[in-house]
Phi, psi and omega in degrees: 000134182249132177240130181229138176245128179238134183224136178202161178241128180268162170294138184305319183287349180246002182295319179295319177300317179299317179295322176298316179295321176296319177302322176296324177295316180292324178296319178292322178298317180296324179284319183280330181048053179294136177285149172078016179235129174230134189214134179225137177228136180236143172246122180272165187295342179264017181069024168275138177246141178233130178240137175238120183237133178233123182227146171275153188303326181279357180238018184296339181263356183300310182293307181298339182279349181285138179301318180295325178291321175298320177296318178299314182294328182294118178080012181303318182293331177288336179275353189255146167271317176246123184293157178300133175240123182244145175201163179287155182228145176242130178282123179266323178210149183205116176240099175059014177272313181243150178293137178284142179294000000 
C-alpha cells in the first residue's frame, strides 16, 4: 500500500476554482468506484490544500486515469503560490479517521 501526502498553496483568487476541480475528481471517483483507492482532500483557511492518497499497488493508475483528475492537474502550477510538494506518508496514529488495514 502506498500513501502519499501532497501540499500546496493556491493564489487566493483561484482557490475556489481549485476546490471546484477537486470536487469534480471526487464526483468521478464516486461514480467510477475504483477499488484500492482512498483519497482525502482538505482546504485550509489560508488556501493551502492538502491531499492524502492511499493506493494499493494494482490500483495506482486509477486516480491519474480519471478525466476529472487530468482537468484538475491541468494548470495546477498556474493556480499556486507554492507548488505541490509530494512525499510518502506514514500513519503514526489513527482514531476512526482511516480504515484500519
